[in-house]
TIMI-2910 file (N, C-alpha, C, CB; in pm, 1 decimal, decimal comma, always signed):
<rs>
+----------+----------+----------+----------+----------+----------+----------+----------+----------+----------+----------+----------+------+
!      n_x !      n_y !      n_z !     ca_x !     ca_y !     ca_z !      c_x !      c_y !      c_z !     cb_x !     cb_y !     cb_z ! resn !
+----------+----------+----------+----------+----------+----------+----------+----------+----------+----------+----------+----------+------+
! +10790,2 ! +10120,9 !  +8304,8 ! +10681,3 ! +10188,7 !  +8353,6 ! +10504,4 ! +10145,0 !  +8404,1 ! +10682,6 ! +10269,1 !  +8256,4 !  Unk !
! +10505,6 ! +10021,4 !  +8342,6 ! +10408,5 !  +9947,5 !  +8375,5 ! +10385,2 !  +9887,9 !  +8546,9 ! +10428,4 !  +9845,3 !  +8277,9 !  Unk !
! +10502,0 !  +9815,4 !  +8560,8 ! +10561,8 !  +9812,4 !  +8711,0 ! +10560,2 !  +9847,2 !  +8816,4 ! +10628,9 !  +9830,2 !  +8727,3 !  Unk !
! +10633,5 !  +9973,3 !  +8745,7 ! +10586,6 ! +10097,7 !  +8843,4 ! +10481,1 ! +10147,6 !  +8895,2 ! +10607,9 ! +10187,4 !  +8808,1 !  Unk !
! +10358,3 ! +10180,5 !  +8782,8 ! +10229,4 ! +10164,2 !  +8785,2 ! +10208,9 ! +10062,2 !  +8898,8 ! +10176,8 ! +10125,0 !  +8650,4 !  Unk !
! +10179,5 !  +9984,9 !  +8909,3 ! +10149,9 !  +9855,0 !  +8967,1 ! +10177,0 !  +9834,1 !  +9111,0 ! +10220,4 !  +9758,6 !  +8898,1 !  Unk !
! +10324,4 !  +9884,2 !  +9089,4 ! +10383,7 !  +9852,9 !  +9234,2 ! +10335,0 !  +9968,6 !  +9318,5 ! +10556,8 !  +9842,8 !  +9239,8 !  Unk !
! +10312,7 ! +10080,8 !  +9279,7 ! +10260,3 ! +10208,2 !  +9356,0 ! +10125,3 ! +10165,3 !  +9417,3 ! +10238,8 ! +10344,9 !  +9253,0 !  Unk !
! +10064,3 ! +10072,9 !  +9333,2 !  +9907,4 ! +10116,3 !  +9384,4 !  +9944,1 ! +10001,8 !  +9500,1 !  +9735,0 ! +10086,1 !  +9255,6 !  Unk !
! +10035,2 !  +9896,5 !  +9544,3 ! +10060,9 !  +9797,9 !  +9625,1 ! +10182,5 !  +9886,7 !  +9737,7 ! +10116,1 !  +9653,5 !  +9527,0 !  Unk !
! +10221,7 !  +9959,8 !  +9722,5 ! +10340,5 ! +10015,2 !  +9803,8 ! +10316,3 ! +10009,4 !  +9938,5 ! +10374,8 ! +10154,6 !  +9773,3 !  Unk !
! +10221,8 ! +10025,6 ! +10031,8 ! +10190,6 ! +10051,1 ! +10158,1 ! +10164,9 !  +9923,9 ! +10262,0 ! +10077,8 ! +10134,2 ! +10146,7 !  Unk !
! +10163,5 !  +9775,3 ! +10150,9 ! +10192,8 !  +9687,3 ! +10194,3 ! +10332,4 !  +9637,5 ! +10189,3 ! +10118,8 !  +9628,1 ! +10158,6 !  Unk !
! +10398,1 !  +9628,8 ! +10062,2 ! +10519,1 !  +9619,6 ! +10049,3 ! +10641,5 !  +9710,4 ! +10161,4 ! +10521,0 !  +9653,4 !  +9910,7 !  Unk !
! +10621,0 !  +9831,7 ! +10141,6 ! +10716,3 !  +9869,1 ! +10256,1 ! +10639,2 !  +9871,8 ! +10392,3 ! +10784,2 ! +10015,9 ! +10229,3 !  Unk !
! +10579,3 !  +9762,2 ! +10411,1 ! +10515,0 !  +9779,6 ! +10534,9 ! +10663,9 !  +9734,5 ! +10669,4 ! +10351,9 !  +9656,1 ! +10530,6 !  Unk !
! +10725,2 !  +9754,9 ! +10757,6 ! +10782,2 !  +9714,8 ! +10853,1 ! +10796,3 !  +9658,4 ! +10909,6 ! +10788,7 !  +9733,5 ! +10892,2 !  Unk !
! +10676,5 !  +9569,6 ! +10917,0 ! +10634,1 !  +9465,1 ! +11001,1 ! +10685,5 !  +9340,3 ! +10951,2 ! +10490,8 !  +9460,3 ! +11013,7 !  Unk !
! +10726,2 !  +9253,9 ! +11054,2 ! +10749,3 !  +9138,2 ! +10995,1 ! +10718,1 !  +9012,3 ! +11108,6 ! +10899,2 !  +9145,1 ! +10938,2 !  Unk !
! +10562,2 !  +8995,8 ! +11093,9 ! +10525,5 !  +8919,5 ! +11187,5 ! +10434,4 !  +8792,4 ! +11004,0 ! +10403,0 !  +9033,8 ! +11353,3 !  Unk !
! +10414,4 !  +8702,0 ! +11056,5 ! +10312,4 !  +8588,3 ! +11005,3 ! +10254,8 !  +8673,0 ! +10938,1 ! +10215,9 !  +8500,7 ! +11101,1 !  Unk !
! +10117,8 !  +8753,7 ! +10988,2 ! +10024,1 !  +8778,3 ! +10851,5 ! +10106,6 !  +8919,8 ! +10779,0 !  +9823,9 !  +8821,2 ! +10902,2 !  Unk !
! +10149,5 !  +8977,5 ! +10814,1 ! +10262,8 !  +9069,3 ! +10700,6 ! +10304,3 !  +9030,8 ! +10586,1 ! +10391,5 !  +9094,2 ! +10745,7 !  Unk !
! +10381,7 !  +8862,0 ! +10625,9 ! +10438,9 !  +8835,3 ! +10585,6 ! +10357,9 !  +8739,7 ! +10417,6 ! +10511,5 !  +8796,9 ! +10698,1 !  Unk !
! +10290,9 !  +8691,7 ! +10487,9 ! +10169,6 !  +8617,8 ! +10419,8 ! +10087,9 !  +8740,0 ! +10313,2 ! +10050,6 !  +8552,8 ! +10560,4 !  Unk !
! +10063,8 !  +8865,1 ! +10389,1 ! +10014,1 !  +8961,4 ! +10270,7 ! +10065,2 !  +9008,2 ! +10197,5 !  +9967,1 !  +9047,2 ! +10285,3 !  Unk !
! +10253,7 !  +9020,0 ! +10177,2 ! +10335,7 !  +9069,2 ! +10088,4 ! +10377,2 !  +8933,7 !  +9972,5 ! +10463,0 !  +9136,5 ! +10177,3 !  Unk !
! +10396,7 !  +8852,6 ! +10057,7 ! +10357,3 !  +8733,5 !  +9986,5 ! +10293,9 !  +8738,4 !  +9855,4 ! +10276,0 !  +8667,0 ! +10062,1 !  Unk !
! +10143,0 !  +8766,0 !  +9928,6 ! +10012,6 !  +8775,4 !  +9832,7 !  +9981,4 !  +8926,6 !  +9751,8 !  +9875,2 !  +8743,1 !  +9935,3 !  Unk !
! +10012,0 !  +9028,2 !  +9750,9 ! +10090,8 !  +9110,5 !  +9714,5 ! +10145,9 !  +9102,3 !  +9586,2 ! +10169,1 !  +9114,5 !  +9793,3 !  Unk !
! +10283,7 !  +9073,0 !  +9607,4 ! +10381,8 !  +8996,7 !  +9499,6 ! +10346,9 !  +8934,1 !  +9389,4 ! +10446,8 !  +8902,3 !  +9549,2 !  Unk !
! +10274,1 !  +8838,2 !  +9461,8 ! +10202,4 !  +8738,5 !  +9339,5 ! +10098,8 !  +8837,8 !  +9273,9 ! +10108,7 !  +8581,7 !  +9407,2 !  Unk !
! +10011,7 !  +8866,8 !  +9376,6 !  +9915,6 !  +8982,5 !  +9265,4 !  +9940,6 !  +9084,8 !  +9158,6 !  +9853,2 !  +9069,0 !  +9334,1 !  Unk !
! +10077,2 !  +9156,4 !  +9214,1 ! +10176,2 !  +9247,7 !  +9135,8 ! +10206,9 !  +9159,8 !  +8999,6 ! +10328,5 !  +9282,5 !  +9232,0 !  Unk !
! +10272,0 !  +9018,2 !  +9005,2 ! +10309,6 !  +8937,0 !  +8925,9 ! +10195,5 !  +8925,1 !  +8806,4 ! +10341,5 !  +8818,4 !  +9002,1 !  Unk !
! +10132,3 !  +8889,6 !  +8857,1 !  +9972,7 !  +8803,6 !  +8743,9 !  +9909,9 !  +8977,9 !  +8720,9 !  +9789,6 !  +8640,5 !  +8885,6 !  Unk !
!  +9889,3 !  +9103,4 !  +8779,4 !  +9879,3 !  +9206,7 !  +8697,7 !  +9987,9 !  +9257,6 !  +8607,2 !  +9845,1 !  +9294,9 !  +8768,5 !  Unk !
! +10063,2 !  +9264,1 !  +8637,0 ! +10185,5 !  +9270,7 !  +8524,9 ! +10193,2 !  +9166,8 !  +8423,4 ! +10322,5 !  +9263,3 !  +8590,3 !  Unk !
! +10194,7 !  +9055,2 !  +8456,9 ! +10171,7 !  +8933,1 !  +8337,1 ! +10077,5 !  +8968,9 !  +8241,2 ! +10116,2 !  +8791,4 !  +8392,7 !  Unk !
!  +9939,4 !  +9039,5 !  +8260,8 !  +9798,8 !  +9029,4 !  +8222,5 !  +9858,1 !  +9140,1 !  +8097,7 !  +9654,9 !  +9079,1 !  +8355,3 !  Unk !
!  +9905,2 !  +9275,9 !  +8175,9 !  +9928,4 !  +9348,5 !  +8069,2 ! +10030,7 !  +9365,8 !  +7953,0 !  +9924,6 !  +9428,4 !  +8112,4 !  Unk !
! +10102,8 !  +9291,6 !  +8006,4 ! +10237,6 !  +9256,7 !  +7887,4 ! +10239,2 !  +9104,5 !  +7842,7 ! +10409,8 !  +9285,2 !  +7963,2 !  Unk !
! +10227,5 !  +9158,8 !  +7697,2 ! +10183,1 !  +9046,8 !  +7626,3 ! +10346,5 !  +8995,8 !  +7578,6 ! +10059,5 !  +9090,4 !  +7492,1 !  Unk !
! +10417,5 !  +9041,9 !  +7610,4 ! +10560,1 !  +8994,4 !  +7552,3 ! +10681,2 !  +8975,2 !  +7667,2 ! +10613,9 !  +9114,3 !  +7439,5 !  Unk !
! +10629,3 !  +9001,0 !  +7811,5 ! +10696,6 !  +8976,5 !  +7910,8 ! +10628,2 !  +8866,4 !  +8013,2 ! +10722,7 !  +9101,9 !  +7964,7 !  Unk !
! +10681,9 !  +8775,1 !  +8061,0 ! +10613,0 !  +8692,8 !  +8165,7 ! +10699,4 !  +8651,9 !  +8256,9 ! +10545,8 !  +8578,9 !  +8118,0 !  Unk !
! +10661,6 !  +8719,3 !  +8358,1 ! +10772,7 !  +8769,4 !  +8456,4 ! +10713,0 !  +8614,6 !  +8613,7 ! +10733,5 !  +9017,7 !  +8510,1 !  Unk !
! +10776,3 !  +8619,1 !  +8635,5 ! +10707,9 !  +8551,8 !  +8795,6 ! +10750,0 !  +8636,6 !  +8941,3 ! +10782,6 !  +8370,4 !  +8825,0 !  Unk !
! +10718,5 !  +8561,4 !  +9061,6 ! +10703,6 !  +8652,7 !  +9166,6 ! +10882,2 !  +8671,6 !  +9166,9 ! +10610,0 !  +8585,1 !  +9322,7 !  Unk !
! +10928,4 !  +8569,7 !  +9177,5 ! +11100,6 !  +8563,9 !  +9232,4 ! +11160,8 !  +8691,9 !  +9142,9 ! +11203,7 !  +8382,3 !  +9181,4 !  Unk !
! +11136,2 !  +8698,7 !  +8978,5 ! +11191,9 !  +8808,1 !  +8907,9 ! +11141,6 !  +8956,9 !  +8978,1 ! +11144,8 !  +8792,0 !  +8749,5 !  Unk !
! +11017,0 !  +8924,9 !  +9027,2 ! +10956,0 !  +9109,0 !  +8980,9 ! +11018,3 !  +9184,6 !  +9148,0 ! +10688,0 !  +9130,1 !  +8958,0 !  Unk !
! +11027,9 !  +9077,8 !  +9209,0 ! +11042,7 !  +9120,3 !  +9368,7 ! +11187,3 !  +9141,3 !  +9384,9 ! +10988,5 !  +8999,8 !  +9484,7 !  Unk !
! +11278,9 !  +9100,4 !  +9316,6 ! +11437,2 !  +9121,3 !  +9316,3 ! +11447,4 !  +9252,1 !  +9289,9 ! +11524,6 !  +9038,2 !  +9211,1 !  Unk !
+----------+----------+----------+----------+----------+----------+----------+----------+----------+----------+----------+----------+------+
</rs>
């Protein structure tokens, strides 16, 4: 549930269908921010971007 809440805040970036250099970098940063926030809110679970994005 925590992960879903975090992703909902960034949904507009993640679901952007454009695939240019700017949006790709934006999405990479977004997933990094999501993984950091998730890790900061979850004591027992540390996830890296590769696993959160999957």
